[in-house]
Residue frames as a rotation matrix with the C-alpha (Angstrom) as fourth column:
MET 1
0.585 0.811 0.000 0.00
0.811 -0.585 0.000 0.00
0.000 0.000 -1.000 0.00
SER 2
-0.433 -0.775 0.460 1.57
0.774 -0.581 -0.251 3.30
0.462 0.247 0.852 -1.05
ALA 3
-0.431 0.211 -0.877 1.26
0.594 -0.665 -0.452 6.60
-0.679 -0.716 0.161 0.73
LYS 4
0.660 0.723 0.206 -0.97
0.667 -0.438 -0.602 9.28
-0.345 0.535 -0.771 -0.76
ARG 5
-0.509 -0.820 0.261 0.93
0.843 -0.414 0.343 11.44
-0.174 0.395 0.902 -3.21
ASN 6
0.398 0.584 -0.707 0.13
0.425 -0.801 -0.422 15.13
-0.813 -0.132 -0.567 -3.27
SER 7
-0.040 -0.356 0.934 0.40
0.966 -0.254 -0.056 17.22
0.257 0.899 0.354 -6.44
VAL 8
0.439 0.072 -0.895 1.55
0.517 -0.835 0.187 20.75
-0.735 -0.545 -0.404 -5.80
ARG 9
0.595 -0.250 0.764 2.25
0.635 -0.436 -0.637 23.57
0.492 0.865 -0.101 -8.25
VAL 10
0.426 -0.559 -0.711 5.42
0.549 -0.464 0.695 25.49
-0.719 -0.687 0.109 -7.33
SER 11
0.956 -0.185 0.227 7.39
0.069 -0.609 -0.790 28.30
0.285 0.771 -0.570 -8.94
ILE 12
0.370 -0.914 -0.166 11.17
0.531 0.061 0.845 28.23
-0.763 -0.400 0.508 -9.19
LEU 13
-0.699 -0.651 -0.297 12.83
0.227 -0.595 0.771 31.11
-0.678 0.472 0.563 -11.05
ASN 14
-0.307 0.722 -0.620 9.43
-0.707 -0.609 -0.360 32.13
-0.638 0.328 0.697 -12.40
GLU 15
-0.601 0.146 -0.786 8.93
-0.546 0.644 0.537 28.69
0.584 0.751 -0.307 -13.97
GLU 16
0.213 0.778 0.591 5.93
-0.972 0.231 0.046 26.64
-0.101 -0.584 0.805 -12.89
TYR 17
-0.734 -0.412 -0.540 6.41
-0.435 0.896 -0.091 22.99
0.521 0.168 -0.837 -11.91
MET 18
0.529 0.837 0.137 3.88
-0.727 0.365 0.582 20.39
0.438 -0.408 0.801 -10.85
ILE 19
-0.616 -0.784 0.072 5.50
-0.658 0.462 -0.594 18.34
0.433 -0.414 -0.801 -8.09
ARG 20
0.588 0.705 -0.396 4.14
-0.328 0.655 0.681 15.00
0.739 -0.271 0.616 -6.90
SER 21
-0.550 -0.807 0.217 5.30
-0.455 0.072 -0.887 14.16
0.700 -0.587 -0.407 -3.41
ASP 22
-0.092 0.450 -0.888 4.47
0.624 0.721 0.301 12.05
0.776 -0.527 -0.347 -0.38
THR 23
-0.774 -0.237 -0.588 4.97
0.620 -0.474 -0.625 15.09
-0.131 -0.848 0.514 1.85
SER 24
0.178 0.885 -0.430 2.41
0.705 -0.420 -0.571 17.77
-0.686 -0.202 -0.699 2.59
ALA 25
0.535 0.108 0.838 1.74
0.752 -0.512 -0.414 20.54
0.385 0.852 -0.355 0.10
GLU 26
0.982 -0.161 0.097 3.06
-0.187 -0.866 0.464 23.07
0.009 -0.473 -0.881 2.61
HIS 27
0.408 -0.879 0.246 6.34
0.085 0.305 0.949 21.16
-0.909 -0.366 0.199 2.95
THR 28
0.122 -0.323 0.938 6.77
0.952 0.307 -0.019 20.88
-0.282 0.895 0.345 -0.82
ARG 29
0.779 0.207 0.592 6.13
0.415 -0.878 -0.239 24.61
0.470 0.432 -0.769 -1.26
ALA 30
0.877 -0.480 -0.002 8.61
-0.280 -0.515 0.810 25.47
-0.390 -0.710 -0.587 1.50
VAL 31
0.165 -0.841 0.516 11.30
0.470 0.527 0.708 23.30
-0.867 0.126 0.482 -0.10
ALA 32
0.264 -0.006 0.965 10.67
0.954 -0.144 -0.262 24.87
0.140 0.990 -0.032 -3.52
GLN 33
0.950 0.100 0.295 10.84
0.066 -0.990 0.123 28.37
0.305 -0.097 -0.947 -2.02
TYR 34
0.625 -0.780 0.041 14.11
-0.086 -0.016 0.996 27.48
-0.776 -0.626 -0.077 -0.28
LEU 35
-0.001 -0.605 0.796 15.57
0.822 0.453 0.345 26.26
-0.569 0.655 0.497 -3.57
ASP 36
0.584 0.299 0.754 14.30
0.717 -0.626 -0.307 29.32
0.381 0.720 -0.580 -5.43
ARG 37
0.972 -0.234 0.013 15.97
-0.205 -0.823 0.529 31.63
-0.114 -0.517 -0.848 -2.88
ALA 38
0.341 -0.900 0.272 19.24
0.181 0.347 0.920 29.67
-0.923 -0.264 0.281 -3.02
ILE 39
0.064 -0.291 0.955 19.41
0.983 0.181 -0.011 29.85
-0.169 0.940 0.298 -6.82
ARG 40
0.788 0.289 0.543 18.54
0.417 -0.900 -0.126 33.55
0.452 0.326 -0.830 -6.80
GLN 41
0.831 -0.540 -0.130 21.28
-0.157 -0.453 0.878 34.25
-0.533 -0.709 -0.462 -4.23
VAL 42
0.011 -0.841 0.540 23.83
0.617 0.431 0.659 32.53
-0.787 0.326 0.523 -6.46
MET 43
0.173 0.122 0.977 22.63
0.959 -0.248 -0.138 34.51
0.226 0.961 -0.159 -9.47
GLU 44
0.951 0.237 0.196 22.64
0.186 -0.951 0.248 37.81
0.246 -0.200 -0.949 -7.53
SER 45
0.501 -0.838 -0.217 26.27
0.388 -0.006 0.922 37.24
-0.773 -0.546 0.322 -6.57
GLY 46
0.689 -0.141 -0.711 27.05
-0.564 -0.721 -0.403 38.31
-0.456 0.679 -0.576 -10.12
THR 47
-0.382 -0.921 0.076 29.50
-0.684 0.337 0.647 35.50
-0.622 0.196 -0.759 -10.84
VAL 48
-0.813 0.183 0.553 26.98
0.399 0.866 0.300 33.15
-0.424 0.464 -0.778 -12.50
VAL 49
-0.603 0.617 -0.506 24.48
-0.743 -0.666 0.072 34.13
-0.292 0.419 0.860 -15.16
GLU 50
-0.513 0.383 -0.768 23.36
-0.434 0.656 0.618 30.76
0.740 0.651 -0.170 -16.51
THR 51
0.253 0.725 0.641 20.45
-0.943 0.035 0.332 29.34
0.218 -0.688 0.692 -14.57
THR 52
0.781 0.009 -0.624 21.67
-0.030 0.999 -0.024 25.75
0.623 0.037 0.781 -14.95
LYS 53
-0.254 -0.948 -0.192 25.02
0.342 0.098 -0.935 26.58
0.905 -0.303 0.299 -13.39
ALA 54
-0.488 0.148 0.860 23.32
-0.704 -0.649 -0.288 28.63
0.516 -0.746 0.421 -10.68
ALA 55
0.628 0.777 0.047 21.01
-0.686 0.523 0.506 25.69
0.369 -0.349 0.861 -9.91
ILE 56
0.491 -0.532 -0.690 23.99
0.350 0.846 -0.403 23.33
0.798 -0.043 0.602 -9.65
LEU 57
-0.596 -0.745 0.301 25.87
0.050 -0.408 -0.911 25.71
0.802 -0.528 0.281 -7.34
ALA 58
-0.133 0.643 0.754 22.74
-0.919 -0.365 0.150 26.16
0.371 -0.673 0.640 -5.22
ALA 59
0.795 0.408 -0.449 22.31
-0.282 0.904 0.323 22.37
0.537 -0.130 0.833 -5.07
LEU 60
-0.020 -0.891 -0.454 25.93
0.434 0.401 -0.807 22.02
0.900 -0.213 0.379 -3.92
GLN 61
-0.644 -0.156 0.749 25.33
-0.467 -0.695 -0.546 24.65
0.606 -0.702 0.374 -1.24
ILE 62
0.323 0.863 0.389 22.17
-0.902 0.156 0.403 22.88
0.287 -0.481 0.828 -0.03
ALA 63
0.671 -0.161 -0.724 23.92
0.110 0.987 -0.117 19.50
0.733 -0.001 0.680 -0.11
GLY 64
-0.467 -0.882 0.062 26.69
0.155 -0.151 -0.976 21.01
0.871 -0.446 0.207 2.01
GLU 65
-0.352 0.448 0.822 24.08
-0.865 -0.492 -0.102 22.22
0.359 -0.747 0.560 4.51
LEU 66
0.714 0.644 -0.274 22.59
-0.533 0.755 0.382 18.71
0.453 -0.127 0.882 4.56
PHE 67
0.226 -0.722 -0.654 25.97
0.353 0.687 -0.636 17.12
0.908 -0.087 0.410 5.25
GLU 68
-0.705 -0.484 0.518 26.63
-0.232 -0.532 -0.814 19.59
0.670 -0.694 0.263 8.09
ALA 69
0.053 0.824 0.564 23.20
-0.959 -0.116 0.260 18.91
0.280 -0.555 0.784 9.58
ARG 70
0.750 0.183 -0.636 23.75
-0.140 0.983 0.118 15.16
0.647 0.001 0.763 9.41
GLU 71
-0.235 -0.924 -0.303 27.14
0.328 0.218 -0.919 15.50
0.915 -0.316 0.252 11.05
SER 72
-0.613 0.086 0.786 25.63
-0.644 -0.630 -0.434 17.64
0.457 -0.772 0.441 13.82
ALA 73
0.499 0.861 0.096 22.86
-0.798 0.414 0.437 15.08
0.336 -0.295 0.894 14.33
GLU 74
0.516 -0.396 -0.760 25.43
0.233 0.918 -0.320 12.27
0.825 -0.011 0.566 14.53
ASP 75
-0.616 -0.750 0.241 27.49
0.020 -0.321 -0.947 14.29
0.788 -0.578 0.212 17.04
LEU 76
-0.245 0.630 0.737 24.36
-0.920 -0.391 0.028 14.88
0.306 -0.671 0.675 19.11
THR 77
0.734 0.517 -0.440 23.48
-0.412 0.855 0.316 11.17
0.540 -0.051 0.840 18.99
ARG 78
0.021 -0.821 -0.570 26.98
0.390 0.532 -0.751 10.24
0.920 -0.207 0.332 20.15
SER 79
-0.724 -0.283 0.629 26.76
-0.363 -0.619 -0.697 12.78
0.586 -0.733 0.345 22.98
MET 80
0.201 0.893 0.402 23.37
-0.930 0.044 0.365 11.46
0.308 -0.448 0.839 24.06
ARG 81
0.672 -0.014 -0.741 24.65
0.017 1.000 -0.004 7.86
0.741 -0.010 0.672 24.07
SER 82
-0.409 -0.901 -0.146 27.67
0.287 0.024 -0.957 8.88
0.866 -0.434 0.249 26.11
LEU 83
-0.548 0.295 0.783 25.49
-0.733 -0.621 -0.279 10.77
0.403 -0.727 0.556 28.58
SER 84
0.560 0.817 -0.137 23.13
-0.689 0.551 0.471 7.81
0.460 -0.170 0.871 28.82
GLU 85
0.335 -0.528 -0.780 26.04
0.322 0.843 -0.431 5.46
0.885 -0.107 0.453 29.54
ASN 86
-0.721 -0.656 0.222 27.26
0.062 -0.381 -0.923 7.81
0.690 -0.651 0.315 32.30
VAL 87
-0.375 0.659 0.652 23.83
-0.876 -0.481 -0.017 8.32
0.303 -0.578 0.758 33.86
ARG 88
0.337 0.586 -0.737 22.66
-0.382 0.800 0.462 4.69
0.861 0.126 0.494 33.77
PRO 89
-0.310 -0.470 -0.826 24.98
0.548 0.622 -0.559 3.51
0.777 -0.627 0.065 36.62
LEU 90
-0.957 -0.030 0.287 23.95
-0.185 -0.701 -0.689 6.52
0.222 -0.713 0.666 38.70
LEU 91
-0.086 0.996 0.034 20.29
-0.877 -0.092 0.472 5.67
0.473 0.011 0.881 38.26
SER 92
0.234 0.109 -0.966 20.96
0.100 0.986 0.136 2.07
0.967 -0.129 0.220 39.26
GLN 93
-0.737 -0.569 -0.366 22.72
0.447 -0.003 -0.895 3.28
0.507 -0.823 0.257 42.41
ALA 94
-0.763 0.518 0.386 19.82
-0.623 -0.748 -0.227 5.63
0.171 -0.414 0.894 43.20
GLU 95
0.211 0.868 -0.450 17.29
-0.616 0.476 0.628 2.82
0.759 0.145 0.635 42.71
LYS 96
-0.066 -0.320 -0.945 19.27
0.475 0.823 -0.312 0.53
0.878 -0.469 0.098 45.06
ALA 97
-0.953 -0.300 0.037 19.52
0.132 -0.522 -0.843 3.28
0.272 -0.799 0.537 47.65
GLU 98
-0.390 0.890 0.235 15.77
-0.849 -0.447 0.281 3.87
0.355 -0.090 0.931 47.42
LEU 99
0.310 0.482 -0.820 15.04
-0.181 0.876 0.447 0.17
0.933 0.010 0.359 47.83
LEU 100
-0.449 -0.553 -0.702 17.31
0.619 0.374 -0.690 -0.01
0.645 -0.744 0.174 50.86
GLY 101
-0.931 0.138 0.337 15.68
-0.298 -0.821 -0.487 3.10
0.210 -0.554 0.806 52.31
ASN 102
-0.005 0.996 -0.088 12.22
-0.797 0.049 0.602 1.58
0.604 0.073 0.794 51.88
ARG 103
0.170 0.012 -0.985 13.31
0.254 0.966 0.056 -1.66
0.952 -0.260 0.161 53.61
ASN 104
-0.736 -0.551 -0.394 14.68
0.527 -0.101 -0.844 0.22
0.425 -0.828 0.365 56.61
SER 105
-0.662 0.537 0.523 11.46
-0.564 -0.816 0.125 2.19
0.494 -0.213 0.843 57.08
């Protein structure tokens, strides 16, 4: 059973595209707007005039952002695992102390 695919009309560099996606229409529009802004920023820099080259440079920029975000997420996951490993013995000690305290009451 496949997920419902939404069709959404978006505009990128004043060109209309019909996008079919499993994500919400709002999400698809937001992604298209992000891409449109990225391409326009490359073109406004004055170094690239051709839209194809600007799109490729914008895609590289966005891919770089994705890689950085993934690396940050992996760093956060490692930190959380390390914290969990450090806290787990402390929780066990606290549970034992609580059990002993309840027995002595």
